[in-house]
C-alpha positions, -999 to 999 in steps of 0.1 A, spaced: -434 495 -550 -418 462 -542 -435 430 -531 -438 424 -494 -423 388 -488 -434 384 -451 -466 364 -461 -450 346 -491 -453 308 -486 -439 297 -520 -433 312 -554 -418 301 -587 -424 296 -625 -452 274 -636 -471 268 -668 -509 273 -669 -532 265 -699 -550 295 -714 -587 290 -715 -589 311 -746 -561 297 -768 -558 263 -751 -520 265 -749 -497 266 -719 -482 299 -709 -454 306 -684 -463 326 -652 -446 335 -620 -469 321 -593 -468 335 -557 -487 318 -528 -494 341 -498 -507 330 -465 -534 347 -446 -524 381 -431 -536 416 -424 -532 422 -461 -557 396 -471 -567 359 -471 -545 332 -483 -543 333 -520 -523 327 -553 -511 357 -573 -503 351 -610 -477 374 -626 -463 375 -661 -428 372 -647 -407 375 -616 -399 412 -621 -436 420 -623 -441 403 -589 -412 422 -574 -426 454 -585 -462 445 -577 -475 449 -613 -509 438 -625 -517 403 -615 -546 379 -612 -556 367 -577 -569 333 -570 -584 329 -535 -576 297 -517 -603 299 -490 -628 278 -512 -604 251 -522 -619 216 -517 -591 194 -528 -555 194 -540 -545 168 -565 -510 156 -573 -510 138 -607 -490 107 -613 -461 111 -638 -476 87 -663 -509 107 -663 -498 143 -663 -460 150 -655 -452 176 -629 -488 188 -626 -509 199 -596 -546 206 -597 -568 227 -573 -604 218 -570 -627 245 -558 -661 242 -540 -680 251 -572 -663 222 -590 -641 245 -611 -604 234 -614 -571 251 -619 -542 230 -631 -505 242 -634 -474 223 -645 -441 228 -627 -405 226 -640 -397 193 -621 -413 166 -602 -396 178 -569 -410 213 -576 -445 199 -581 -442 180 -549 -433 211 -530 -462 230 -544 -486 201 -536 -472 200 -500 -477 236 -492 -511 238 -509 -523 207 -491 -511 220 -458 -525 256 -462 -557 247 -480 -568 213 -466 -550 204 -434 -553 237 -416 -591 233 -418 -590 201 -397 -592 204 -360 -570 174 -354 -539 186 -370 -507 177 -352 -500 209 -333 -536 211 -320 -534 176 -304 -524 171 -268 -488 166 -259 -475 141 -284 -447 130 -261 -472 119 -235 -470 82 -227 -508 79 -224 -517 81 -261 -546 58 -271 -536 28 -292 -560 36 -320 -546 70 -327 -529 74 -362 -520 102 -386 -515 106 -423 -490 130 -439 -486 139 -476 -449 137 -484 -424 133 -513 -402 102 -510 -367 109 -525 -350 82 -546 -332 55 -525 -307 29 -537 -324 3 -514 -359 10 -527 -374 12 -562 -403 36 -554 -400 74 -552 -423 103 -556 -456 117 -540 -470 94 -514 -487 93 -480 -471 84 -447 -496 67 -424 -482 65 -389 -498 43 -363 -487 32 -328 -468 2 -343 -457 11 -378 -450 36 -405 -470 27 -437 -462 41 -471 -495 45 -491 -505 55 -526 -516 90 -528 -547 85 -551 -557 51 -535 -548 49 -498 -558 12 -498 -526 5 -518 -498 -2 -493 -464 4 -510 -442 -5 -479 -442 -6 -442 -417 -2 -414 -423 -14 -378 -413 13 -354 -395 -12 -332 -369 -19 -359 -361 17 -369 -325 26 -361 -329 63 -361 -350 92 -373 -348 129 -375 -362 160 -391 -358 197 -399 -381 222 -415 -384 206 -449 -374 169 -443 -382 138 -423 -357 110 -425 -353 76 -409 -329 46 -412 -347 12 -415 -331 -20 -400 -325 -54 -413 -359 -67 -402 -380 -42 -423 -396 -54 -455 -374 -31 -474 -342 -42 -457 -316 -18 -445 -317 17 -459 -321 54 -454 -353 70 -464 -357 107 -469 -391 125 -473 -396 161 -484 -424 177 -463 -434 209 -446 -445 188 -416 -412 173 -405 -417 183 -369 -452 169 -366 -441 136 -383 -411 134 -359 -432 139 -328 -458 113 -339 -431 87 -345 -412 95 -314 -443 94 -291 -452 60 -306 -417 47 -300 -417 59 -264 -450 39 -259 -434 8 -274 -404 10 -252 -426 15 -221 -448 -15 -229 -418 -37 -235 -400 -24 -204 -371 -15 -226 -353 18 -224 -348 39 -256 -312 47 -261 -311 82 -275 -278 98 -286 -269 127 -311 -251 116 -342 -223 141 -349 -213 130 -383 -248 130 -399 -236 145 -431 -223 111 -443 -258 97 -439 -279 124 -453 -260 141 -481 -251 171 -460 -287 176 -446 -284 193 -413 -309 172 -393 -313 165 -356 -309 128 -357 -312 103 -329 -305 66 -326 -334 44 -313 -324 9 -302 -353 -14 -296 -349 -45 -318 -326 -50 -349 
């Protein structure tokens, strides 16, 4: 019997510490979303072949997850921790920081954000010009290395009606950088990325910033709706045009990019 991949959200090799022997062992971890076959859960297999043939495995239900923690590199490299309602924890170590960021993003989305009633796709039309000024939204993302910026890794994008703020994951009070929306040159998204190009007037200076995320569409809509409001209040049209040769800007990422000319 082979594994049904219809409800698989993510899978891959991770290392989990044995409670009996206190050493890390390698497993094939499969995350499944809620379906007719059962609730959202993690399935732990001895290897990939065992998962494909649906051999014996341990099931960790995700319905009672209280928090998902992405550890800083200096504290615990490539590690993600699930905290359950009964205060028990499960920590696993991935093969790379990028892989850990991807696991964190999908777990955060499936276990935490779907519980909230104000998630982006449950809001009123984000392209509406009548958005209240105090609306804002935070997204957990992974900032890819950029030649124009020294910081990279797990972080929080806080999007308001005026700016994009980059905040520390563990302490949201720590602001790493900010970009006023009126000086963004262009922005775009696909299923796994959100990217924008900052102008000269930003604190970081000119540069292209790429964020790995499973909420690229929601981030894009939030930014675009705020830009439209800025353009309307300044009586200044937003010039939107598709960029054909986007590969040169995004290392062959196939994104739908647009130029936004307000101030630069």
